C-alpha positions in Angstrom: 13.8 40.1 -264.9 12.5 42.5 -262.1 11.4 40.2 -259.1 9.9 41.1 -255.8 9.9 38.3 -253.3 7.2 38.8 -250.7 8.0 36.8 -247.6 5.9 36.0 -244.4 8.3 34.9 -241.4 7.6 34.4 -237.8 10.8 32.4 -236.9 14.2 31.1 -237.5 16.0 34.6 -238.7 19.0 32.5 -239.7 17.0 30.5 -242.2 15.6 33.7 -243.5 19.0 35.2 -243.8 20.0 31.8 -245.9 16.9 32.4 -248.0 17.5 36.0 -248.8 21.1 35.5 -249.5 20.3 32.3 -251.8 18.1 34.4 -254.2 18.6 37.4 -256.6 20.9 40.0 -255.4 19.0 42.4 -258.0 15.7 41.5 -256.5 13.7 43.4 -253.8 12.7 41.7 -250.6 9.6 42.5 -248.5 9.3 40.9 -245.4 6.5 40.5 -242.8 7.2 39.4 -239.5 4.3 38.1 -237.2 3.8 40.8 -234.7 4.1 38.4 -231.9 7.7 37.7 -233.0 10.9 39.5 -231.9 11.9 41.3 -234.9 15.4 42.5 -233.8 17.0 39.5 -234.7 15.7 39.5 -238.3 16.5 43.2 -238.6 20.0 42.5 -237.3 21.0 39.6 -239.8 19.7 41.5 -242.8 20.5 45.3 -241.7 23.2 45.6 -244.3 20.7 44.7 -247.4 19.7 47.6 -248.8 17.0 45.7 -251.2 15.3 44.0 -247.7 12.2 45.9 -246.8 10.6 45.0 -243.3 6.7 46.0 -244.1 4.2 47.3 -241.5 1.9 47.5 -240.2 2.9 44.1 -238.6 -0.1 41.8 -238.1 -0.5 39.1 -235.2 -1.2 36.0 -237.3 -3.5 33.1 -236.3 -3.7 30.4 -238.7 -6.8 29.8 -240.7 -8.3 33.5 -240.4 -8.2 36.6 -242.3 -5.2 37.6 -240.3 -3.1 35.8 -242.8 -4.7 37.6 -245.9 -4.0 40.9 -244.2 -0.2 39.6 -244.4 -0.5 38.9 -248.0 -2.2 42.3 -248.9 0.4 44.1 -246.6 3.3 42.4 -248.8 1.6 43.0 -252.2 0.9 46.7 -251.3 4.4 47.3 -250.1 5.8 45.9 -253.2 3.3 48.0 -255.4 4.3 51.1 -253.5 8.0 50.5 -254.5 9.6 52.8 -257.2 10.3 49.6 -259.3 8.0 47.9 -261.6 8.1 44.3 -261.4 7.7 41.5 -263.8 6.6 39.1 -261.0 5.8 39.2 -257.3 6.7 36.0 -255.8 4.8 35.0 -252.3 7.1 33.0 -250.1 7.5 31.9 -246.3 10.8 32.5 -244.5 11.0 28.7 -244.4 11.2 28.1 -248.4 14.3 27.7 -250.3 15.1 27.5 -253.6 15.7 24.3 -255.9 16.7 26.0 -259.0 19.6 28.4 -259.7 19.0 31.9 -259.9 19.7 32.0 -263.8 17.4 29.2 -264.2 14.6 31.1 -262.1 15.0 34.1 -264.3 15.1 32.3 -267.7 11.9 30.4 -266.6 9.9 33.7 -265.8 11.4 35.3 -268.9 10.1 32.6 -271.3 6.8 32.5 -269.7 6.3 36.3 -269.3 2.8 37.2 -268.7 1.6 33.8 -267.3 0.2 33.7 -263.8 1.6 31.1 -261.6 -1.4 30.9 -259.3 -3.6 27.7 -259.3 -7.2 27.6 -258.7 -10.0 24.8 -258.4 -13.7 25.7 -258.5 -15.2 24.2 -255.3 -18.5 25.0 -256.5 -18.7 22.0 -259.1 -19.9 18.6 -258.8 -16.4 17.3 -259.6 -15.1 18.2 -256.1 -16.1 15.6 -253.4 -18.4 16.8 -250.6 -15.5 16.1 -248.0 -13.3 18.6 -249.5 -16.2 21.3 -249.9 -17.4 20.9 -246.2 -14.6 22.6 -244.6 -15.5 25.8 -246.6 -19.2 25.6 -246.1 -18.9 25.6 -242.4 -19.4 28.9 -240.8 -16.6 30.3 -238.5 -17.7 33.2 -236.4 -14.6 35.2 -235.6 -15.7 37.9 -233.0 -13.1 40.0 -231.4 -13.8 40.1 -227.4 -12.1 42.9 -225.8 -9.6 41.8 -222.7 -9.9 38.1 -223.8 -6.6 36.4 -224.3 -5.9 34.5 -227.5 -6.3 31.0 -226.1 -9.7 31.8 -224.7 -10.8 33.6 -227.7 -9.8 30.6 -229.9 -12.1 28.6 -227.5 -14.8 30.8 -227.9 -14.6 31.1 -231.5 -14.3 27.2 -231.5 -17.5 26.8 -229.6 -19.5 29.1 -231.7 -18.6 27.2 -234.8 -19.7 23.9 -233.2 -22.8 25.4 -232.2 -23.8 26.9 -235.7 -22.6 23.8 -237.4 -25.0 21.8 -235.2 -27.9 23.7 -236.7 -27.2 22.4 -240.3 -26.5 25.7 -241.5 -23.8 25.8 -244.2 -22.3 28.6 -246.3 -22.7 28.9 -249.9 -19.9 28.2 -252.5 -20.6 31.2 -254.2 -21.7 35.1 -253.4 -22.9 37.8 -255.5 -21.1 41.0 -256.2 -23.4 43.2 -258.2 -25.1 41.1 -260.9 -22.3 38.5 -261.2 -21.9 35.3 -259.0 -18.4 34.7 -257.8 -17.7 31.0 -257.3 -15.3 29.9 -254.4 -11.6 28.9 -255.7 -9.2 27.0 -253.9 -5.5 27.3 -254.4 -2.2 27.6 -252.4 -0.9 30.7 -250.3 2.4 30.4 -252.5 2.3 32.0 -256.1 4.0 34.1 -258.4 1.9 36.7 -260.4 2.6 39.9 -262.4 2.4 43.4 -261.2 -0.8 43.7 -263.3 -2.6 41.0 -261.7 -1.1 42.0 -258.0 -2.8 45.5 -258.7 -6.1 44.2 -259.5 -6.2 41.8 -256.7 -5.3 44.6 -254.2 -8.1 47.0 -255.9 -10.6 44.4 -255.5 -9.8 43.6 -251.9 -10.0 47.2 -251.1 -13.1 48.3 -253.0 -15.4 45.3 -252.9 -16.9 44.9 -249.7 -18.7 41.7 -250.4 -15.4 40.0 -250.7 -14.5 40.8 -247.3 -17.8 40.0 -246.1 -17.9 36.4 -247.4 -14.3 35.4 -246.1 -14.7 37.1 -243.0 -16.1 33.7 -241.3 -14.6 31.2 -243.6 -11.9 28.4 -243.3 -8.5 29.1 -244.6 -9.0 32.3 -246.7 -5.3 32.6 -247.1 -5.7 29.8 -249.8 -9.2 30.9 -251.4 -9.8 34.6 -251.3 -7.1 35.8 -253.7 -7.6 32.8 -255.9 -11.6 33.6 -256.0 -10.6 37.1 -257.0 -8.5 36.0 -259.6 -10.4 33.3 -261.3 -13.6 35.4 -261.5 -11.9 37.9 -263.5 -11.0 38.5 -267.1 -7.3 37.6 -266.0 -8.4 33.8 -265.5 -7.1 33.1 -268.6 -3.6 33.6 -267.8 -4.0 31.3 -264.7 -3.6 27.9 -263.9 -7.0 26.3 -263.6 -7.2 23.0 -261.9 -10.1 20.8 -263.5 -11.8 17.8 -261.4 -11.5 16.8 -257.8 -9.2 18.7 -255.2 -6.9 15.8 -253.8 -4.0 17.4 -251.9 -2.5 20.8 -251.5 0.6 20.0 -253.5 -1.7 19.7 -256.6 -2.8 23.2 -256.5 0.8 24.7 -255.6 2.4 25.7 -258.7 6.1 26.3 -257.8 6.6 24.6 -254.6 7.5 21.1 -253.5 5.8 20.4 -250.6 4.7 17.3 -248.3 1.6 16.2 -250.3 -0.6 15.4 -247.4 -0.6 18.7 -245.2 2.3 20.8 -246.5 3.3 20.8 -242.9 6.4 18.5 -242.9 9.9 19.9 -242.3 12.2 18.4 -244.9 15.3 16.8 -244.3 18.2 15.2 -246.4 16.0 12.0 -246.9 13.6 14.1 -249.0 16.3 15.4 -251.5 16.0 13.1 -254.2 12.2 13.4 -254.6 12.4 17.3 -254.4 15.1 17.6 -257.2 13.1 15.2 -259.3 9.9 17.1 -258.8 11.0 19.9 -261.1 9.5 22.6 -258.8 11.2 25.9 -258.2 11.1 26.1 -254.5 10.8 23.6 -251.5 8.7 24.3 -248.2 9.5 24.1 -245.7 13.1 24.0 -244.1 14.5 24.9 -240.7 18.0 25.8 -239.6 18.1 23.1 -236.8 16.6 20.1 -239.0 17.3 20.9 -242.5 20.9 22.1 -242.5 22.5 19.1 -244.2 19.5 19.3 -246.7 19.9 22.9 -247.6 23.7 22.3 -248.1 22.9 19.5 -250.7 20.6 22.1 -252.4 23.4 24.8 -252.6 25.6 22.2 -254.2 22.9 21.2 -256.7 22.1 24.8 -257.6 25.8 25.6 -258.0 26.2 22.8 -260.4 23.2 23.7 -262.3 24.7 27.4 -262.8 27.9 26.0 -263.8 26.2 23.8 -266.8 24.7 26.8 -268.0 
């Protein structure tokens, strides 16, 4: 099973090292480090790993805008340029950690070979409540003003967003590409897809200008842009369609155990029973200082799982 792990990181080099060391030694690792972070500690800790590739260009990431999508695309393209053909490309963050043994991960992917582990829920349906749609209907202008600092630019963007929202103008939850209507799909930034689907996503992003135009001023495209490409394509049948109302991020995250409300909670040992019982492949998120005991428990669990095989 040829696996590429695509990892976005910005902090905690020690946790990233532990993540890479925990996963397959036969996999390839493509790592993007936020351009605002010092890459030297990351490189230093992982310099002996020949299967670890730090990707470029490095992007200054701002949560909620297209910079997060640029990271996704940089990681995908870097993996697709590799000489290896991959069965699966798995998108992770540097603060993820595997809950399953490596043998169990490989066996699961082998048994489900061809299935795409990416969720999508159609936001352009009556089943989804307006409170969940509203975030994606508000236009978020993203001007780049020369010589304006990041904090000031954030304030400018926020003012423009509020001013435009006050007019009552809202985006449609669909857009047109040629003669086809693309519905907006919501999912998660963490997924695991085949090389065939990864190639299709990159090709569409590069060559369909309507996609970049639609998402350029929308909230959270890191959880909607790729899903919208995928679920409006012939590949949708191999993916994981979510029917009904959107509730929490965990409902559209296929392989990760996360905090149900926001996905932002840093896990500790008190969360261990629930994450093991969840049946999920990974947990998000963990940090060296706060999650050391938890990761030790997970390592013991994974070793026990491997011994039972």
